[in-house]
C-alpha positions in Angstrom: 11.7 -130.0 50.1 10.1 -127.7 47.1 13.0 -125.3 45.3 12.3 -122.1 46.0 12.1 -120.1 42.6 12.8 -116.5 42.8 10.0 -114.4 42.3 10.1 -112.2 38.9 10.9 -108.6 38.9 9.6 -106.0 36.5 11.5 -102.9 35.8 9.1 -100.3 34.5 11.0 -97.3 32.7 9.7 -94.0 34.7 8.5 -91.3 32.8 10.4 -88.2 34.0 9.1 -84.5 32.8 12.7 -82.9 31.6 13.2 -79.9 33.9 15.2 -76.9 33.0 17.4 -75.4 35.8 17.2 -71.7 36.3 20.4 -70.4 37.3 22.3 -66.8 36.3 23.6 -68.3 33.2 21.0 -69.6 31.3 18.9 -67.9 28.8 15.7 -67.0 27.0 15.0 -65.2 24.1 12.3 -64.3 21.6 9.8 -66.4 20.8 11.8 -69.4 20.6 13.2 -71.8 23.3 16.6 -72.1 22.1 19.4 -74.6 23.2 17.1 -75.7 25.9 18.5 -72.5 27.9 16.3 -70.5 29.9 16.6 -66.6 31.0 16.8 -66.6 34.5 14.6 -63.5 36.0 15.3 -62.3 39.2 13.4 -64.3 42.2 10.2 -62.5 42.7 9.7 -62.2 38.8 10.3 -65.9 38.3 7.1 -67.2 36.7 6.3 -70.4 35.4 9.4 -70.7 33.1 10.8 -73.9 35.3 9.9 -76.7 33.0 9.2 -77.7 29.5 8.0 -80.7 27.3 9.8 -82.3 24.4 6.7 -81.1 21.9 6.7 -77.3 23.0 10.7 -77.5 22.2 10.2 -78.7 19.2 7.3 -76.6 18.0 9.3 -73.6 19.1 12.4 -74.9 17.5 10.1 -75.3 14.3 9.2 -71.6 14.6 12.8 -70.4 14.8 13.7 -72.6 11.5 10.8 -70.8 10.3 12.2 -67.3 11.1 15.6 -68.1 9.9 14.1 -69.3 6.3 12.3 -65.9 6.6 15.4 -63.9 7.1 18.0 -65.7 4.9 15.2 -64.6 1.9 14.8 -61.0 3.2 18.7 -60.5 3.1 18.9 -62.3 -0.4 16.4 -59.4 -1.6 18.5 -57.0 0.0 21.3 -57.7 -1.7 20.3 -57.8 -5.0 20.5 -53.8 -4.9 17.5 -52.1 -6.7 19.6 -48.5 -6.1 23.1 -47.7 -5.9 23.7 -47.4 -2.1 25.4 -43.5 -2.5 21.3 -42.8 -3.7 20.4 -44.5 -1.0 22.7 -42.7 1.9 21.7 -39.3 0.2 18.2 -39.6 0.1 18.1 -40.7 3.9 20.5 -37.4 4.2 23.3 -39.5 6.0 26.9 -40.0 5.5 27.8 -43.8 5.9 25.4 -46.9 6.5 23.9 -47.1 9.7 23.6 -49.9 12.0 21.5 -50.2 15.2 21.4 -52.9 17.3 18.7 -53.6 19.7 19.4 -55.5 23.1 15.8 -57.5 23.7 15.3 -59.1 27.0 16.9 -56.2 29.4 15.9 -55.7 32.9 15.4 -59.7 33.8 18.7 -61.1 34.8 20.4 -57.9 36.6 24.2 -59.1 35.9 23.5 -59.8 32.1 21.9 -56.6 31.9 24.6 -54.8 33.5 27.2 -56.3 31.5 25.4 -54.4 28.5 24.9 -51.3 30.2 28.6 -51.3 31.0 29.1 -50.8 27.1 29.2 -47.0 26.1 27.7 -47.0 23.1 24.8 -45.9 21.5 22.9 -49.0 21.9 19.1 -49.6 22.1 18.2 -51.5 25.1 14.6 -53.1 25.2 13.4 -53.8 28.5 10.8 -56.4 29.1 8.2 -55.1 31.7 8.2 -57.7 34.4 11.9 -57.2 35.7 12.7 -55.6 39.0 14.2 -52.0 39.2 13.2 -51.4 36.1 13.8 -47.6 36.2 16.8 -48.0 37.9 18.5 -50.3 35.1 17.0 -47.8 32.3 18.6 -44.8 34.4 22.0 -46.7 34.1 21.6 -47.7 30.3 20.6 -44.0 29.6 23.8 -42.6 31.1 26.1 -45.6 29.2 24.5 -43.4 26.0 21.8 -46.1 25.4 18.1 -45.0 23.9 15.1 -46.7 25.7 12.5 -49.0 24.6 9.8 -51.1 25.8 10.2 -54.8 24.9 6.1 -55.7 25.2 5.4 -59.0 25.9 2.8 -60.0 22.9 1.1 -64.0 22.7 2.8 -66.3 20.5 1.6 -69.3 18.3 3.8 -71.7 19.9 2.8 -73.1 23.3 5.0 -71.2 25.8 5.1 -69.9 29.3 4.0 -66.8 29.4 5.1 -63.4 30.9 2.3 -62.2 34.1 1.4 -59.0 31.5 1.0 -60.7 28.2 -1.1 -59.0 25.5 -3.4 -61.1 24.2 -5.8 -62.0 21.6 -8.4 -63.2 23.7 -8.6 -59.5 25.7 -10.9 -56.8 24.7 -10.1 -53.5 23.6 -10.5 -52.0 27.5 -8.0 -55.1 28.8 -5.1 -54.4 26.2 -5.2 -50.7 26.1 -5.2 -51.0 30.2 -2.7 -53.5 30.3 -0.7 -51.3 28.1 -0.9 -48.3 30.2 0.3 -50.2 32.8 3.5 -51.8 30.9 4.0 -47.6 30.2 3.3 -46.4 33.7 6.7 -48.4 35.0 8.8 -46.5 33.1 6.9 -43.3 34.4 9.8 -40.3 33.9 11.6 -42.1 31.6 12.6 -41.1 28.1 10.9 -44.6 25.9 11.3 -44.0 22.2 9.1 -46.5 21.2 8.9 -50.9 21.3 9.0 -54.2 19.7 7.5 -57.2 20.5 8.3 -60.0 22.8 6.9 -63.2 21.4 3.9 -62.3 19.7 3.8 -64.2 16.5 0.0 -64.5 17.4 -0.9 -61.5 18.2 1.4 -59.3 15.9 -1.2 -61.2 12.9 -4.5 -60.1 14.8 -5.2 -56.4 13.0 -7.7 -55.5 15.5 -6.1 -56.2 18.3 -2.6 -54.7 17.4 -4.4 -51.8 16.0 -5.6 -51.0 19.7 -1.7 -50.6 21.0 -0.8 -49.1 17.4 -3.2 -46.2 18.1 -1.9 -45.3 21.6 1.7 -45.3 20.2 0.6 -42.6 17.7 -1.2 -40.8 20.7 2.4 -41.0 22.6 4.7 -40.2 19.5 5.9 -43.3 20.1 7.7 -46.0 17.2 6.9 -49.7 17.0 9.3 -52.0 15.6 8.2 -55.1 14.6 10.5 -58.2 15.7 9.1 -59.9 12.9 8.6 -63.3 14.9 6.2 -63.9 11.8 5.9 -62.9 8.5 2.6 -62.2 8.5 2.6 -59.5 10.9 0.2 -56.5 10.6 2.5 -54.0 11.8 3.7 -52.5 8.8 0.2 -52.2 7.6 -1.1 -50.8 10.3 2.0 -48.3 10.9 1.2 -47.0 6.6 -2.4 -46.5 7.6 -1.9 -44.7 10.8 0.8 -43.1 10.2 3.0 -44.3 13.1 7.0 -44.5 12.5 7.7 -48.2 11.9 10.9 -50.5 11.2 11.4 -53.9 11.2 14.4 -55.8 11.9 16.7 -57.5 9.4 18.9 -59.8 11.4 19.0 -61.8 14.7 21.9 -61.9 16.0 21.9 -64.8 18.7 20.0 -67.4 17.6 23.2 -69.4 18.5 24.9 -68.5 21.7 28.2 -69.0 20.6 30.7 -66.1 19.8 31.5 -66.6 16.4 28.2 -67.3 15.1 27.1 -63.7 16.6 30.5 -62.4 14.8 29.1 -63.6 11.4 25.1 -62.4 11.8 27.4 -59.3 12.7 29.0 -59.2 9.3 25.6 -60.0 7.6 24.0 -57.0 9.0 27.3 -54.9 8.0 26.5 -56.4 4.6 22.5 -55.1 4.5 23.2 -51.6 6.2 25.8 -51.2 2.7 23.4 -52.3 0.4 20.4 -50.4 1.6 22.3 -47.7 3.7 20.8 -49.3 7.1 20.4 -52.3 9.2 18.6 -53.2 12.2 19.7 -55.9 14.3 18.2 -57.6 17.3 20.0 -59.4 20.1 19.5 -60.4 24.1 22.2 -60.0 27.3 23.5 -63.8 26.9 26.9 -64.9 27.6 28.7 -65.0 24.5 26.5 -61.8 22.6 28.2 -59.7 25.6 32.0 -59.9 24.5 31.1 -60.7 21.2 29.0 -57.2 20.6 32.1 -55.4 22.7 34.6 -56.5 20.4 32.6 -56.0 17.3 31.7 -52.4 18.3 35.7 -51.7 18.6 36.2 -53.3 14.9 33.7 -50.2 13.8 36.7 -47.8 14.2 38.0 -48.9 11.1 34.9 -49.7 9.0 32.7 -47.2 7.2 29.4 -47.4 9.5 28.1 -45.7 12.2 26.1 -47.4 15.1 23.5 -45.3 15.9 19.8 -45.6 18.1 17.6 -47.1 16.4 15.1 -44.1 16.2 17.7 -42.4 14.0 17.1 -45.2 11.3 13.4 -45.1 12.1 13.2 -41.5 11.9 15.4 -41.2 8.3 13.2 -43.8 6.7 9.8 -42.4 7.9 10.7 -38.8 6.5 
């Protein structure tokens, strides 16, 4: 009788693309995909932020590390004062150091946006251009004392899912100007003070293409706040050349969605403000940013800083 020999069993490793579940508690920030979190939009504006690949995450995290290095170098330069703080304050015609906090990515996750709007303080809310009920949310933010900006999507260097209305370097002049006017029209009848770039490490390095945007800002008497996702941004050079009000952020507050980390970044912001008379911080409506920001604002009652709209700083430094 022939002995039965069991058939060989071949086990192969299944390659599974990592997927990120979108829900009300996940985040996307700036030019970086951080902590493998995505920021969930309302259903009608959920685009292609549904999955990612390891190499995309690695490229994004690499750019995040580069940005932190640039930021730390800038802080070191700032804390080596060239002038006494009092001289700087007198030059800017202000009584005490100014701090502006800009909250990017507003208008996408409604719950988180409303959390930030519930803070009655002179914050600056920067709205992405592809959320729902933008005008309604912007009006609510104004009622809470917030200044309104547009967080304009611009092309990054890293491979990433792009917003549906991203300004890209392969567009011609008419396409860029037409798309940017569409963005502005979404905020019709809303006082919008200026814009800053969402992502944009590639677009802001393109002098010609960014120049088209700067020309429109000049026509509309709006400022440009450079989020500094690239150290090689042409924003400042173009603003000086075209005499456009300009500033750039000093600190990202919530690269890590951690309460204590965000408070430490706010302390860094205070250090910079003490040395040069002002500081501009950027954050996002993340789960830990909201309580950290609320508690920090409460602590300002016992500190020698003035929390202001970013336009007040930009007006002071562009006199």
